[in-house]
Wavefront OBJ file of the C-alpha trace (Angstrom):
o trace
v 9.003 -2.269 -1.220
v 5.193 -2.206 -1.245
v 3.564 0.795 0.427
v 0.534 1.230 2.660
v -1.084 4.628 3.140
v -2.887 4.884 6.477
v -5.424 7.710 6.464
v -6.511 8.807 9.903
v -3.273 7.556 11.455
v -3.218 7.828 15.228
v -1.649 6.107 18.228
v -4.351 3.419 18.344
v -5.608 1.531 15.297
v -3.566 3.552 12.811
v -0.295 2.721 14.516
v -1.263 -0.926 14.957
v -2.187 -1.294 11.274
v 1.001 0.494 10.215
v 3.053 -1.812 12.419
v 1.251 -4.916 11.114
v 2.055 -4.087 7.494
v 5.420 -2.482 8.195
v 6.684 -5.551 10.020
v 5.848 -7.554 6.897
v 7.976 -5.456 4.596
v 5.755 -2.485 3.747
v 6.826 1.128 3.727
v 4.280 3.229 5.609
v 2.752 6.590 4.718
v 0.982 8.183 7.673
v -1.787 10.668 6.827
v -3.714 12.728 9.386
v -4.355 16.338 10.383
v -1.648 16.934 12.989
v 1.956 16.953 11.787
v 3.540 16.669 15.237
v 1.484 13.618 16.196
v 2.299 11.982 12.875
v 5.999 12.584 13.426
v 5.827 10.886 16.815
v 4.262 7.823 15.188
v 6.832 7.794 12.393
v 9.690 7.945 14.890
v 8.191 5.115 16.908
v 7.876 2.943 13.808
v 11.383 3.908 12.740
v 12.761 2.624 16.020
v 11.164 -0.706 15.117
v 12.942 -0.790 11.756
v 9.907 0.282 9.734
v 10.240 3.020 7.111
v 7.468 5.512 7.837
v 6.941 9.057 6.610
v 4.318 11.690 7.350
v 1.916 13.462 5.004
v -0.390 15.883 6.847
v -3.887 16.281 5.377
v -7.484 16.726 6.478
v -10.091 14.341 5.055
v -12.607 17.201 5.191
v -10.293 19.201 2.908
v -10.400 17.042 -0.207
v -7.695 18.915 -2.157
v -5.283 18.454 0.768
v -6.057 14.732 0.888
v -5.454 14.327 -2.845
v -2.210 16.313 -2.566
v -1.023 14.100 0.303
v -1.718 10.917 -1.640
v 0.056 12.341 -4.679
v 3.037 13.100 -2.448
v 3.007 9.523 -1.145
v 3.045 8.184 -4.694
v 5.897 10.503 -5.610
v 7.923 9.486 -2.547
v 7.379 5.725 -2.611
v 6.576 5.121 -6.272
v 2.977 4.074 -5.685
v 0.410 2.935 -3.139
v -0.302 -0.781 -2.867
v -2.694 -0.687 0.091
v -4.951 2.171 1.138
v -6.464 2.078 4.626
v -9.072 4.688 5.539
v -10.104 5.079 9.176
v -10.498 8.671 10.347
v -10.665 8.550 14.130
v -14.254 9.302 15.101
v -13.339 9.495 18.793
v -11.127 12.517 18.187
v -13.027 15.825 18.377
v -13.305 17.361 14.917
v -14.627 20.869 14.382
v -18.070 20.808 12.806
v -18.823 17.190 13.703
v -21.506 16.533 16.293
v -23.544 13.503 17.317
v -27.324 13.357 17.061
v -30.000 10.769 17.802
v -32.072 9.683 14.781
v -35.013 11.996 15.507
v -32.646 14.965 15.705
v -30.662 14.121 12.580
v -30.766 16.988 10.121
v -28.845 18.171 7.091
v -26.707 20.419 9.275
v -25.415 17.604 11.496
v -25.538 14.747 8.972
v -23.798 16.365 6.004
v -20.474 16.866 7.866
v -20.496 13.199 8.889
v -21.061 12.164 5.271
v -18.205 14.444 4.229
v -15.978 12.848 6.869
v -16.740 9.200 6.259
v -18.124 8.729 2.756
v -16.773 11.618 0.692
v -13.315 11.393 2.238
v -13.180 7.678 1.479
v -14.367 8.155 -2.093
v -11.817 10.930 -2.640
v -8.998 8.727 -1.390
v -10.093 5.747 -3.466
v -10.365 7.783 -6.662
v -6.824 9.061 -6.088
v -5.320 5.573 -6.085
v -7.688 3.389 -8.127
v -6.481 4.259 -11.639
v -2.935 3.090 -10.918
v -4.200 -0.012 -9.111
v -6.446 -0.921 -12.040
v -3.577 -0.448 -14.460
v -1.316 -2.637 -12.330
v -4.028 -5.238 -11.790
v -3.286 -5.240 -8.067
v -4.121 -3.289 -4.946
v -6.123 -3.313 -1.737
v -8.568 -0.739 -0.406
v -9.580 -1.087 3.257
v -12.144 1.087 5.028
v -13.058 1.134 8.710
v -16.224 2.019 10.613
v -17.662 1.184 14.011
v -20.119 -1.613 14.591
v -22.939 0.938 14.390
v -22.715 0.782 10.606
v -24.364 -2.650 10.952
v -26.285 -2.351 14.238
v -26.846 1.377 14.866
v -26.909 3.037 18.270
v -29.423 5.841 18.954
v -26.767 8.164 20.394
v -24.924 7.929 17.070
v -27.906 8.348 14.786
v -26.243 10.649 12.273
v -22.777 9.103 12.594
v -24.045 5.579 11.969
v -26.048 6.697 8.935
v -22.881 8.084 7.339
v -20.894 4.985 8.294
v -23.585 2.734 6.836
v -23.371 4.679 3.576
v -19.619 4.074 3.507
v -20.120 0.364 4.200
v -22.655 0.066 1.384
v -20.351 1.822 -1.074
v -17.306 -0.288 -0.164
v -19.117 -3.599 -0.573
v -20.526 -2.421 -3.899
v -17.084 -1.202 -4.998
v -15.638 -4.648 -4.369
v -18.367 -6.141 -6.554
v -17.436 -3.742 -9.339
v -13.733 -4.575 -8.980
v -14.215 -8.345 -9.215
v -11.723 -9.826 -11.642
v -9.516 -6.716 -11.815
v -6.965 -7.785 -9.208
v -8.010 -4.889 -6.952
v -9.798 -5.770 -3.740
v -11.949 -3.552 -1.508
v -13.131 -4.486 1.972
v -14.943 -2.939 4.924
v -14.018 -3.544 8.558
v -16.635 -2.936 11.233
v -15.065 -2.761 14.689
v -17.807 -3.707 17.124
v -15.792 -3.301 20.322
v -14.478 -0.462 22.452
v -10.848 0.013 21.436
v -8.366 0.214 24.300
v -9.033 0.696 27.990
v -12.420 0.251 29.595
v -15.548 0.981 27.580
v -19.175 1.475 28.583
v -20.552 -1.107 30.977
v -21.295 -4.367 29.217
v -19.515 -3.340 26.015
v -16.695 -5.628 24.817
v -13.184 -4.196 24.587
v -10.070 -5.024 22.597
v -6.612 -3.623 22.039
v -5.600 -2.287 18.611
v -2.950 -5.003 18.352
v -5.715 -7.607 18.591
v -7.668 -6.075 15.706
v -4.940 -5.052 13.248
v -4.087 -8.573 11.986
v -7.584 -8.706 10.500
v -6.534 -6.044 7.996
v -3.578 -8.132 6.908
v -5.844 -11.152 6.479
v -8.206 -9.155 4.248
v -5.271 -7.981 2.164
v -3.760 -11.443 1.851
v -6.831 -13.666 1.543
v -8.931 -11.337 -0.665
v -11.935 -13.619 -0.155
v -14.511 -11.288 1.397
v -15.637 -7.706 1.174
v -16.423 -7.328 4.866
v -15.123 -8.391 8.248
v -16.696 -7.669 11.622
v -14.484 -7.681 14.697
v -16.419 -8.606 17.821
v -13.556 -9.573 20.101
l 1 2 3 4 5 6 7 8 9 10 11 12 13 14 15 16 17 18 19 20 21 22 23 24 25 26 27 28 29 30 31 32 33 34 35 36 37 38 39 40 41 42 43 44 45 46 47 48 49 50 51 52 53 54 55 56 57 58 59 60 61 62 63 64 65 66 67 68 69 70 71 72 73 74 75 76 77 78 79 80 81 82 83 84 85 86 87 88 89 90 91 92 93 94 95 96 97 98 99 100 101 102 103 104 105 106 107 108 109 110 111 112 113 114 115 116 117 118 119 120 121 122 123 124 125 126 127 128 129 130 131 132 133 134 135 136 137 138 139 140 141 142 143 144 145 146 147 148 149 150 151 152 153 154 155 156 157 158 159 160 161 162 163 164 165 166 167 168 169 170 171 172 173 174 175 176 177 178 179 180 181 182 183 184 185 186 187 188 189 190 191 192 193 194 195 196 197 198 199 200 201 202 203 204 205 206 207 208 209 210 211 212 213 214 215 216 217 218 219 220 221 222 223 224 225 226
């Protein structure tokens, strides 16, 4: 069975992506900070006939993230798809929002740690085996502000834009290796009602895009606008 590791797994996009791949024959490794929440997701997927196991880790604690990915590889024999989407809407200690004029090292560095450094750490943990196998997919998620930034998210969007830049460049480097990297920018409010005038979508509407990127392997970026 191929395996997908979902980093930042939660009841929204993480669950929808896990279900999308799991329903197509993938085993699922769920990685996030809270063990109890992960277990709830794993049980839900299990009831749908999908093999899912939990591996608690914090993307801001790089050794814990590496250890979790090593545990996934030990349990399932490898990682075929890595999906990285830490949930920015979930309060995380040390992470604050700032408008561009108030961006400073103190409020920008944690965002870079969260988005860029966490993603790089995860990729480096799985890339050697993918290169050796000549196959693998690396998927990374940000909000639409990585392309069209919002003032209220001045520091967040700067970190997300750095991640986007790195992912697209990584895919260029990996050309011809059989390993594919792609960035997904979700430019809608996910679930429920968003700010006035802002488009909305359900996770189940967005998740198939990840499968398409994995299967088609023809682009390094996709933007979901509803």
